C-alpha positions in Angstrom: -45.8 -54.3 151.4 -44.2 -55.9 154.3 -45.5 -58.5 156.7 -43.8 -58.9 160.2 -44.5 -62.1 161.9 -43.6 -62.2 165.7 -43.0 -65.7 167.0 -41.7 -66.9 170.3 -38.1 -68.0 169.7 -35.3 -69.2 167.4 -36.7 -72.7 166.8 -40.0 -71.0 165.6 -38.3 -68.7 163.3 -36.0 -71.3 161.7 -38.6 -74.1 161.4 -41.2 -71.8 160.0 -38.6 -70.3 157.7 -37.7 -73.5 156.4 -41.4 -74.8 156.0 -42.5 -71.5 154.4 -39.7 -70.7 152.3 -41.6 -71.4 149.0 -44.3 -68.9 149.9 -41.9 -66.3 151.3 -40.0 -66.5 148.0 -43.1 -66.3 145.8 -44.5 -63.3 147.7 -41.2 -61.5 147.5 -41.5 -61.6 143.7 -45.0 -60.2 144.1 -43.6 -57.3 146.1 -44.5 -58.5 149.5 -41.7 -59.0 152.1 -42.3 -61.6 155.0 -40.0 -61.4 158.0 -40.1 -63.6 161.1 -39.0 -61.9 164.2 -38.4 -63.6 167.6 -39.6 -62.4 171.1 -37.0 -61.2 173.4 -35.3 -63.6 175.5 -36.8 -64.7 178.9 -40.4 -65.5 179.1 -40.9 -65.4 175.4 -44.6 -66.0 175.2 -45.5 -63.4 177.9 -43.4 -60.9 176.0 -45.0 -61.7 172.7 -48.4 -61.5 174.0 -48.1 -58.3 176.2 -45.4 -56.4 174.2 -46.0 -57.6 170.9 -49.5 -55.7 170.3 -47.8 -52.6 171.6 -44.9 -52.8 169.0 -47.4 -53.7 166.3 -49.3 -50.5 167.1 -46.1 -48.5 166.7 -45.4 -50.1 163.3 -48.8 -50.1 162.0 -49.6 -46.4 163.1 -46.4 -45.3 161.4 -46.0 -47.5 158.3 -48.9 -47.6 155.9 -47.2 -50.5 154.1 -46.9 -52.9 157.1 -49.1 -55.7 158.5 -48.2 -57.5 161.8 -48.9 -61.1 162.7 -48.5 -62.7 166.1 -47.9 -66.4 166.2 -47.2 -67.7 169.8 -47.8 -71.0 171.2 -51.1 -71.7 172.8 -49.2 -73.8 175.6 -49.0 -72.8 178.3 -52.2 -71.5 179.2 -52.7 -68.0 180.9 -49.4 -66.6 180.1 -49.5 -62.7 179.6 -53.3 -62.6 180.4 -56.0 -65.4 181.1 -56.6 -67.7 178.0 -56.9 -71.3 177.3 -58.1 -71.1 173.7 -57.0 -69.6 170.4 -60.2 -67.3 170.5 -59.4 -66.0 173.9 -55.8 -65.4 173.0 -56.6 -63.5 170.0 -59.2 -61.5 171.9 -56.6 -60.5 174.5 -54.1 -59.4 171.8 -56.6 -57.4 170.0 -57.6 -55.7 173.2 -54.0 -54.7 174.1 -53.4 -53.6 170.5 -56.6 -51.2 170.4 -55.5 -49.8 173.8 -52.1 -49.0 172.4 -53.5 -47.3 169.3 -55.8 -45.2 171.7 -52.8 -44.0 173.7 -51.3 -42.9 170.3 -54.3 -41.1 169.2 -55.4 -43.7 166.6 -58.1 -45.7 168.2 -60.9 -44.5 166.1 -59.1 -45.8 162.9 -60.9 -49.1 162.2 -58.6 -49.7 159.2 -55.7 -50.1 161.5 -57.3 -52.9 163.5 -57.4 -55.0 160.3 -53.7 -54.8 160.1 -52.8 -56.8 163.4 -53.5 -60.5 162.8 -53.3 -62.7 165.9 -52.7 -66.5 165.4 -51.2 -69.3 167.4 -49.7 -72.7 167.0 -51.9 -75.3 168.8 -50.5 -76.3 171.1 -46.9 -75.5 170.0 -44.6 -75.8 167.0 -44.1 -79.5 167.4 -47.7 -80.2 166.4 -46.5 -79.8 162.9 -43.8 -82.4 163.5 -46.4 -85.0 165.0 -48.7 -84.2 161.8 -45.9 -85.7 159.4 -44.7 -88.8 161.5 -42.8 -90.1 158.3 -40.5 -87.0 158.7 -40.0 -87.5 162.4 -39.3 -91.4 161.7 -36.6 -90.5 159.0 -35.0 -87.9 161.4 -34.8 -90.7 164.0 -33.1 -93.0 161.7 -36.0 -94.8 160.4 -36.9 -96.6 163.7 -40.7 -97.3 164.0 -42.5 -94.8 166.2 -45.1 -95.8 168.9 -48.0 -93.2 168.3 -49.0 -91.8 171.8 -50.5 -88.8 170.6 -53.9 -87.6 169.2 -54.2 -88.2 165.5 -55.6 -84.9 164.9 -52.5 -83.2 166.3 -54.3 -79.8 167.1 -56.6 -81.8 169.4 -53.7 -82.6 171.7 -54.0 -80.8 175.2 -52.3 -78.4 177.6 -51.3 -81.4 179.9 -49.2 -83.2 177.4 -48.2 -80.6 174.6 -46.7 -81.8 171.5 -43.2 -80.8 172.4 -43.2 -83.2 175.3 -44.1 -86.0 173.1 -41.5 -85.2 170.6 -38.8 -85.0 173.3 -39.9 -88.5 174.5 -39.9 -89.9 171.0 -36.2 -88.7 170.6 -35.3 -89.9 174.1 -36.7 -93.4 173.4 -34.4 -93.5 170.3 -31.3 -92.5 172.4 -31.3 -88.9 171.2 -31.9 -85.5 172.4 -34.4 -83.3 170.7 -32.8 -79.9 169.7 -35.6 -77.7 168.4 -33.5 -75.2 166.7 -31.8 -78.0 164.5 -34.4 -80.9 164.3 -37.7 -79.0 163.7 -36.1 -77.1 160.6 -34.6 -80.2 159.3 -37.9 -82.1 159.3 -40.1 -79.4 158.0 -37.8 -78.4 155.2 -39.0 -81.5 153.4 -42.8 -80.8 154.0 -45.4 -79.0 151.9 -46.9 -76.2 154.0 -50.2 -76.9 152.1 -50.1 -80.5 153.3 -49.7 -79.3 156.9 -52.5 -76.8 156.6 -54.8 -79.7 155.5 -53.5 -81.8 158.6 -53.7 -78.9 161.0 -57.0 -76.9 159.9 -57.7 -75.3 163.2 -54.8 -72.9 163.7 -52.0 -73.4 161.2 -54.3 -73.4 158.1 -55.6 -69.9 158.9 -52.0 -68.6 159.2 -51.0 -70.2 155.9 -54.1 -68.7 154.2 -53.2 -65.3 155.6 -49.7 -65.6 154.0 -51.0 -66.7 150.7 -53.6 -63.9 150.5 -51.1 -61.1 151.3 -51.6 -58.4 148.8 -48.8 -56.9 146.7 -50.7 -53.4 147.1 -51.0 -51.3 150.2 -53.6 -52.1 152.8 
């Protein structure tokens, strides 16, 4: 079995690859491959939300061993189609997926609908960094951080998304946040199950999905 996870960009692919390396390795031993794929350059969120379900329909309709997950940021709202919440985003993705299956003459196969799983990072990847401030502090040289974010990091908001907070923390320490470098370094030392407990709304369901991937065909 293979699981293809579409993410927005290189920082998501690198950071999630570092964080989830233990489960990726374990699942590979069980006969399940997990691969993270970036959306095309440009407006990556719009591309992932609008083209991702269509690409998933092609993959799933032609490969009985494949499942596809979409993992965009929730921020910014209303990219691709109207949405402000994870539920609205997932519904929009599933609607496009079903339409794409119908175009391919597979719209009546309910089993195929189970093989696309839309998730999101609420509100973006950097929520996972804010959830582990000790790791952030270590990356910033041990300097004490002034907490300006919501303790339940997935309750942050669209107006001040986690990435803006992380950028400001780095700036306050005289550094520039490099998402493709700093995020993987911080998350490589973190337990993904710990993060699932700290981010129960959106990251935990994604982690559970990976853990429950079967080694048999779906």
